[in-house]
N, C-alpha and C positions, 0 to 999 in steps of 0.2 A: 646120435650115431648116424653114420653115413649108409646108403644103400644104393644098389643098382636097381633102377625101376623096372628091368625087364625081366628079373628073376625074383623069387621069394627068398628074403634075407632073414636068417634068424637073429634074434635079439642077443645082445651080448651078456645078459645076466641070468636068463632063464630059458629053457627048452620049450616053455609053454607060451611062447611070444615069438611072433615073426612079422615082418614088413613084407606085404603083398606085393605083386609086380605094379600094381597102379600107385602104391605108396602108402595104402592104409595099414594100420596097425592091428593085427589080430592077437587076441589074448584068450587064452582057455585056462581052465581050472583055476579061476581067479581066486585069490586069498584077500581077506580084508586089507592086508599090508599095501595091496596093489591099487587100492582106491585112491583117488585124488587127482591133481591136476596133471595134464599131459600137454606138451607143446611140440607142434610140428613146425619145422623150418625147412623151407625150399629154395634152393639157390638156382638161379637161371645160368648156366654156363656161357660165356661170351669169350671165345679165344682172343678177341681183340683188346680185351680189358684184363686188369690184374684181378685176382680172386676177391680181393677186399672191394672191388669196385662191382662186382656182380649183383644184380638184383635179387633181392630176397622177399619171401612172404612168409607170414607167420600164421597158424591157426592153432586155437586152443581148445581144449576138452577138458570136462570134468566128468571122471568116472565115479559112478555112486552105486554102492551095493544096496540091495533090497532083498529082504526075505520073502520068499513066494507066499501067497495068501493061502490059508487052508480053505476047505470046503465049508460055507457058512450055513447056518440053520436058521430057519424063520421062528420067531417066537412072537406070540400077540397077546394083547390084553384088552379085554372088552370094557369100553367106556360109556358114559352116559350120553345123551344126545345123539344116538345112532352113529357113534364113531368108535374107530378100533385103533390101538396103537401097535404098529408093527416094529419088531426089532430083528436086525440081522446081525446074528451073532457069529463070530469066528475065533479061533483060538490063536492064530499066528499070522503075520504079514506086516510089511513095512509100507505106510503111507497109503492104506487102501483108499478107493474110492467105490461108491456103492451106487446101484441101480435097482429099480423095482420092476416087476411086471405082474400084473393082475387081469385074471380072465384071458390070458394069451395076449394081451396088449401091454406095450411098455408104458410105464407111469414115470413122469419126468420128475422123481423126487430123490435127489442125489444125496441122501442123508442116511446115517446107520439106524435111526429111529424116526418113524413118520406116523403121522395120525391121518386116517382116511375116513369118510363118510361111507355109510353103507345102508342099502334098503333091503338087502337078502344076503345070503351066503356069499362070501367072496371066494371065487374058486381059482385054483392054479396060481397061487400067489408064490412067486419066486423072488429071490434076491440075487444079484450077481455083485461079486466083488472082485476088483482087480488092481494091480499097479503095473509099473512099467515092465515087470519080468514075469508076471503070471495073471491068470483069470480063473476064477472058480464059480459055479453057480450052485444054489441050494436045490434040494429036492423040493418038488411042487407041494404047496399045502392048502388046504380048504379052511376058511376062516368061518367059524359058526358061533354067533354070539347070541345071548338071550334078546328079546326085543327091546326097543328103545323105551325110556320112560315117557308117560304121556304128559301133555302140558299141564293137566290138572293134579299130577302126581307131586305132592309136597310133603316135607316133614310135618308131623303133628307135634309142633313145639320143638325147642332146642333145649337139650341138656347142658347145663353150665357144669364145667370141670375146672378146678384150680390146681395150680402146681406152682412151686418155687423154681427159679432159675437153677439148673443143675439137679433138680429133683426128679421125680417120676410121677406119672398119673396113669389111670387106667379108665378108658372110655369103654364103659361096660354094656354087654349085650345079654340080657336076661333070657332064661329059657322060655319064658312066656312069649318073648318077641320073636323067637325062632319056631314057635309052635305051629305057625302056619305052613312050615316046611314039613308036609307029612311024610315025605320019603327023604328028608334030609335036604339041606341047603345045598345046591350045586355050586354056587359062587357066594363067597361073602367078599365084598369089594370096598375098601376104604379109599378114601379121597380127600385131599387137604385144600381148602380155599378153592375148591372147584376148578383147580389147574394142575394139581401134581397128584398122580396115583401113588399112594402109599403101599397098599397091599392089594393084590388082586386074586389071590389064591387062598384056599383055607383047607387045612387039614384037620378033620374032625378028631383024629386020635393023636395028634402032635402038635407042635409049634411051628409057625411058618414064620421066617425071617421077613422083615419089610424089605423094599426094593432099594431104599436109598440110605439107609444108615443101619448099623448093627445095633443101635440102642433103641430099636423098636421091633416089636414082634407081635403076631395074631396069635392069641391063645387058642386052645381046642374048642372053646365055647364061642369063638369069634369076636370076643373083646379085643380091643387094640391096646397093647401096654407099651408106654414110652417112658424112657429113662435118659438121664444126663440131658434134660431137656433145654434147648437154647431159645433165646426171644423169638427167632425166626420160625420157630415151630408152633408159636401160638396162632390162634385163628379157628376157621370154621372146619369142622371134619364132618364128612357124610359118609354114612355105611348104606350100602345097598345089598339086599338079599334076594336071590332068586330060588324059587321053590321048585325043585326038579319034579317033572311030570312026564313019565315016559309016554304017556298017550297024546303029548302035544309037541309041537315044534318047539325049540328054544324060544323063538320070538314070541310065543304065547304063554310062557312061563309066568306065574304071579310074581310080582316084586314087592319089597317093602323097603321104605327109607327111614333112617334115624340120624338125626342131626345133633352135632355137639359143638360147643364153643369152648376151646381151651383158652384159659386166661392165666397169664403169670403174675403173681403177686410176689413182692420181696419181702421176706420174714421180718417180723417186728423186732426191734431191740428192746432190752430190758429198760422199762420206764423208771422214772425217778419222780417222787412226790416233792412239790414245792407248795409253800403256803405264804399267804399275807393276812395279817390281822387286821381287821376293819372296825368301824365304830359300831355302836348297837349290838355288841356281843356276838358278831358274825366273823367268819373267817373264809378267805378265798383260797381254794384248793386248785393246784394245777399238777396235771400228769404229763411229764415232759418225756419224749422219746427222741432218738435221732433217725432211725431208719423204719420202714414199714410202709406197705402199700394198702390204703383203704382201712385204716384201723378202726375199730369200735372200743369204747371205754366202759369200764364199771368201776365202784368203789367200794369198799368195805371199811366200816368204822366200828370199833370196840368189838371186832371179831363177827359183826352183822353186816350182810350185804345191805348196801344203800343204793336204791334204784335211781340212779343219777347217770345216765348214759351220755356224759360229755367230758370233753377234755378239761374244762375248767367249771367248777361249782363253787357256789357260796352256802355255807352251812351255819346254823345258830349253834351255840354251845353254852352250857351253864357250867361247865368245868373243863379240864384238860381232855381233848379228844385223843385217845390212845389207839394203838394198833391201827393207824390209817393206812391203808394200801390202795393201790389202783391196779387195774388188770387191763392189758391191751391186747387185742387179737385181731387176726384176719382169718381167712380160710385156710391157710397154710401154716400158721403159728400162733403162739399164745405166750405171754411173759407177764410176770407179776413184780411189782417194786417190792423193795425192802419194807418192813413195816416202820412207821414213823408216829412219834407221839407229837401232837400239835399244842405248843404252849404260848399263848399270848400274854402281853404285859397286863398286870392288875387282874385281880379275881373278878370274873363276871358275876353280876348281882343274880342270886338263886330266885326262884320263883316265890318261894315263902317271904324271903327278905323283900322283894318287890310288894308282895301283898301287904306286909306290916308297914312298909314305907308309904304306901297309898292310904292306908287306915289312919296312920299318924296324921298325914296331911289333911284328911278329911275331917278328924276330930279337932285340929287346929283350926281350920276354917269355921267349924260350927262355934268354938269357944270364942273367936274373933267376931263373928256376927253377934252372938249373944252380949258380949262385952259392949259393942257399939250400941245394941238396942237399950241396954242399961243406963249407959251414958245420956242418950237421948230422953229416957223417962227422968232421970234426976234434974234435968234443966228445964223440963217442961212444968 
């Protein structure tokens, strides 16, 4: 559209648009349909030239719409090693950027979540969120965390917990382990692989969901329940408990640690018994399976357990070995083979037959020796 640069000129398609005297385009009550590319073309009038020979200039614009940001809220999680995780939470706003202020001074941490070290209470913590069309600041918050763990504070052993991929596991906290919290544990805090906070709150009368997955929750007693476990969730878990004491500052509250190692194992498949007949009335038994992590083996022959904890064993036999089964298991599963009767070619020599054969050989030797002696006497 053309316009006279000395006056305001309305646009041709909407009353909420006009060209100002300097040539600028003014839009009001903008709708999403008006976002997009705009092009300004300026022609320099020269009476000595034809219009198509006038000099022209172009300028391009991209109009983008953004939702204004809502007022943010500061949330925080107390971590180990005298650090705190700050989160700036807001409900709405397009392409926000973040900044923080602590103790009245700006902190150059342009992120929604930041970790900060502290030696005492962090006062007047605020976060500011803005985009190109709006800016909002949170209310001021004082961050108070229990004291950091000492260098000597360590777990007294690590509890091993096993689970199958896609299965569930319970990292258990017993009542005796919470007994030091005489007036109730103020914080029960779970952390995985010492890098990721799983849960930092605890509701003694209800269930608390974990922060990063719905398949995880903290039970009323403080135990951590995991379900639909993935391989990425295996590893070390640390529980830290703070004993609330109204007579002390939070930094002086007593703390306890408990450590867990979550290990994943593939369930064992159903095994199969295979056997090979050997010489000397022995047979080699093999327990074969396709899948399973860290399996252990046991055998049963003729309905009685045989204490041979190996995948392959050799056994003596005097007759057919009946009802041979092998059992394979790990910490998450157990399977038993079908019963098998082991029959080898030829009947093995029984104990009494062996005794009789030996006696016969001894008697034959005696007769032979006696016969030789008589022959020698005759010729003498």
